[in-house]
C-alpha positions as CSV (number, residue, x, y, z in Angstrom):
1,K,-29.5,-175.5,-79.8
2,T,-31.6,-176.8,-76.9
3,V,-31.5,-176.4,-73.2
4,L,-29.9,-179.8,-73.0
5,K,-26.7,-178.5,-74.6
6,S,-25.6,-177.3,-71.1
7,Y,-25.9,-180.9,-69.9
8,G,-23.8,-182.3,-72.8
9,A,-20.6,-183.0,-70.7
10,Y,-22.6,-184.5,-67.9
11,F,-24.6,-186.8,-70.2
12,R,-21.4,-187.9,-72.0
13,E,-19.6,-188.8,-68.8
14,R,-22.5,-190.4,-67.0
15,Y,-24.4,-192.2,-69.7
16,I,-22.0,-192.7,-72.6
17,E,-18.8,-193.4,-70.7
18,G,-20.8,-195.0,-67.9
19,K,-19.3,-193.2,-64.9
20,S,-21.1,-193.9,-61.6
21,V,-22.4,-191.1,-59.5
22,R,-19.5,-191.6,-57.0
23,K,-16.8,-191.4,-59.8
24,Y,-18.5,-188.4,-61.4
25,A,-18.6,-186.6,-58.1
26,E,-15.0,-187.4,-57.3
27,A,-13.8,-186.2,-60.8
28,H,-15.6,-182.9,-60.5
29,E,-15.0,-182.4,-56.8
30,M,-18.7,-182.5,-56.0
31,N,-20.7,-184.5,-53.4
32,R,-23.1,-187.3,-54.5
33,G,-26.1,-185.2,-53.5
34,S,-25.1,-182.5,-55.9
35,V,-24.7,-185.0,-58.7
36,D,-28.1,-186.5,-57.9
37,H,-29.6,-182.9,-58.0
38,L,-27.9,-182.3,-61.4
39,N,-29.3,-185.6,-62.7
40,R,-32.9,-184.7,-61.5
41,K,-32.5,-181.3,-63.3
42,F,-31.3,-183.1,-66.5
43,I,-34.1,-185.6,-66.5
44,A,-36.7,-182.8,-65.9
45,E,-35.3,-180.8,-68.9
46,L,-35.4,-183.9,-71.0
47,A,-39.0,-184.6,-70.0
48,A,-40.0,-181.1,-70.8
49,L,-38.4,-181.3,-74.2
50,K,-40.2,-184.6,-74.9
51,A,-43.5,-183.1,-73.8
52,R,-42.9,-180.1,-76.1
53,D,-42.1,-182.4,-79.0
54,D,-45.3,-184.4,-78.3
55,A,-47.4,-181.3,-78.3
56,D,-45.8,-180.0,-81.5
57,G,-45.9,-183.3,-83.2
58,V,-42.1,-183.1,-83.9
59,C,-39.2,-185.3,-82.8
60,R,-36.2,-183.3,-81.9
61,L,-34.5,-186.2,-80.1
62,R,-32.9,-189.0,-81.9
63,E,-34.4,-192.4,-81.2
64,K,-32.2,-195.5,-81.4
């Protein structure tokens, strides 16, 4: 339901399964620079969502 849905597979592989940038790049036939760029875009979207949540006084992200 959020813009982060498009990053679901990336998040799962990199942060839940713990794949390194190199292993993620090899698995998806990308170079490491492309994976770094994807990670920067993901973090930027996450930060924007957090800022929106703070402004609205709502928490759409789960906290653990």
